[in-house]
C-alpha positions as CSV (number, residue, x, y, z in Angstrom):
1,X,20.5,34.5,-8.2
2,X,18.7,33.3,-11.4
3,X,20.1,30.4,-13.4
4,X,21.7,31.2,-16.7
5,X,22.4,29.0,-19.7
6,X,25.9,28.6,-21.0
7,X,27.5,26.8,-24.0
8,X,29.8,23.9,-23.3
9,X,31.9,22.0,-25.8
10,X,32.6,18.3,-25.4
11,X,33.8,15.5,-27.6
12,X,30.2,15.0,-28.9
13,X,29.8,18.6,-29.8
14,X,28.5,21.9,-28.3
15,X,25.4,21.8,-26.1
16,X,23.5,24.2,-24.0
17,X,23.6,23.5,-20.2
18,X,22.7,25.4,-17.1
19,X,25.5,26.9,-15.1
20,X,23.6,26.9,-11.7
21,X,21.6,23.8,-11.0
22,X,19.2,24.0,-8.0
23,X,19.7,21.3,-5.4
24,X,16.9,20.2,-3.2
25,X,17.6,18.2,0.0
26,X,14.8,16.7,2.0
27,X,15.3,14.9,5.3
28,X,12.7,12.3,6.3
29,X,12.9,11.0,9.9
30,X,12.7,7.2,10.0
31,X,12.3,5.2,13.1
32,X,13.4,1.5,13.4
33,X,12.0,-0.7,16.0
34,X,13.0,-4.3,16.9
35,X,10.3,-6.9,17.3
36,X,10.4,-7.9,20.9
37,X,7.2,-10.1,21.2
38,X,5.4,-12.6,19.1
39,X,1.7,-12.0,18.7
40,X,-0.6,-14.7,17.4
41,X,-2.7,-13.8,14.3
42,X,-6.4,-13.5,15.3
43,X,-8.4,-14.3,12.3
44,X,-11.7,-15.4,13.8
45,X,-14.6,-13.0,14.2
46,X,-16.1,-13.0,17.7
47,X,-19.6,-11.9,18.9
48,X,-18.9,-9.2,21.5
49,X,-21.9,-10.0,23.7
50,X,-21.1,-13.6,24.5
51,X,-17.7,-14.3,22.9
52,X,-18.9,-17.0,20.5
53,X,-17.4,-17.3,17.0
54,X,-19.4,-15.7,14.1
55,X,-20.2,-18.0,11.2
56,X,-20.7,-16.8,7.6
57,X,-23.2,-19.1,5.8
58,X,-24.4,-18.9,2.2
59,X,-28.1,-19.1,2.3
60,X,-30.9,-18.6,-0.3
61,X,-33.5,-16.1,0.8
62,X,-36.2,-17.6,-1.4
63,X,-35.7,-21.2,-0.5
64,X,-34.6,-20.4,3.1
65,X,-31.8,-23.0,3.1
66,X,-28.0,-23.1,3.1
67,X,-26.3,-23.4,-0.3
68,X,-23.0,-25.1,-1.2
69,X,-20.1,-23.0,-2.4
70,X,-20.2,-24.7,-5.8
71,X,-23.7,-23.2,-6.5
72,X,-22.7,-19.6,-5.7
73,X,-21.8,-17.1,-8.4
74,X,-21.5,-13.4,-8.8
75,X,-24.2,-11.5,-10.6
């Protein structure tokens, strides 16, 4: 059945409204889970072959030496 406009009168005056307003209902399933265990945050990168920690060094390719953080900029 198509919607049809009708005139309604209120205290503020006459206005055009729709007699049949379509309603849309959407159900979204939500699952809630309780935290049962604590897991430590693993923030270190590890070399897979031998298990040693990976270091990230700032080095200059031209001078072939490590550079302090204060001398590094973007460009």
